[in-house]
C-alpha positions as CSV (number, residue, x, y, z in Angstrom):
1,M,11.9,2.3,-7.6
2,G,13.6,0.5,-4.8
3,L,12.1,-0.4,-1.4
4,D,13.8,2.4,0.4
5,E,12.7,5.0,-2.1
6,L,9.1,3.6,-2.0
7,K,9.1,3.7,1.8
8,K,10.4,7.3,1.8
9,E,7.6,8.3,-0.6
10,A,4.9,6.4,1.4
11,M,6.0,8.2,4.6
12,K,5.1,11.5,2.9
13,L,1.4,10.4,2.9
14,S,-1.0,11.5,5.5
15,P,-1.5,9.1,8.5
16,E,-4.9,8.1,7.1
17,A,-3.5,7.4,3.6
18,R,-0.6,5.4,5.2
19,A,-3.1,3.3,7.2
20,K,-5.1,2.6,4.1
21,L,-2.0,1.6,2.2
22,A,-0.9,-0.6,5.2
23,R,-4.3,-2.3,5.2
24,A,-4.1,-3.0,1.5
25,L,-0.5,-4.4,1.8
26,L,-1.5,-6.6,4.7
27,A,-4.5,-7.9,2.8
28,S,-2.2,-8.9,0.0
29,L,-0.3,-11.1,2.5
30,E,-3.4,-13.3,3.3
31,D,-2.3,-15.9,0.8
32,L,1.0,-16.5,2.5
33,S,1.8,-19.6,4.4
34,A,2.2,-19.6,8.2
35,A,5.9,-20.1,7.7
36,E,6.2,-17.2,5.3
37,I,4.2,-14.9,7.7
38,E,6.4,-16.0,10.6
39,R,9.6,-15.2,8.6
40,L,8.2,-11.7,7.8
41,W,7.4,-11.0,11.4
42,V,10.9,-12.1,12.5
43,D,12.4,-9.9,9.8
44,E,10.3,-6.9,11.0
45,A,11.2,-7.5,14.6
46,L,14.9,-7.6,13.7
47,R,14.6,-4.4,11.6
48,R,12.9,-2.6,14.5
49,D,15.5,-3.9,17.0
50,D,18.2,-2.5,14.7
51,E,16.5,0.9,14.6
52,I,16.3,1.0,18.4
53,N,19.9,0.0,18.8
54,A,21.1,2.6,16.2
55,G,19.1,5.3,18.1
56,Q,17.0,6.0,15.0
57,V,13.8,5.7,17.0
58,S,12.8,6.5,20.5
59,L,10.8,4.4,22.8
60,R,7.8,5.6,24.8
61,P,6.0,4.1,27.8
62,R,2.9,2.0,26.8
63,D,0.6,4.2,29.0
64,E,1.7,7.3,27.2
65,V,1.2,5.8,23.7
66,L,-2.3,4.5,24.7
67,K,-3.2,7.9,26.1
68,D,-2.2,9.6,22.9
69,A,-4.1,7.0,20.8
70,R,-7.3,7.4,22.8
71,S,-7.1,11.2,22.6
72,R,-6.9,10.9,18.8
73,L,-9.9,8.7,18.6
74,R,-12.1,11.2,20.5
């Protein structure tokens, strides 16, 4: 299974399951060097920038995002 297919399948999970998976994946990165972590963050930033530039995602104001997040935590 390729990365794109794995990501597509993971996106079918509930938000709670995706968060649990994300925590497990992040924990698996704890053994990486600072340089490796930096490279991964740069790669992620570039990927997100590409998605924004391609119109694949929409941006929302920070206040709106925080308001939604707070309401979900209540």
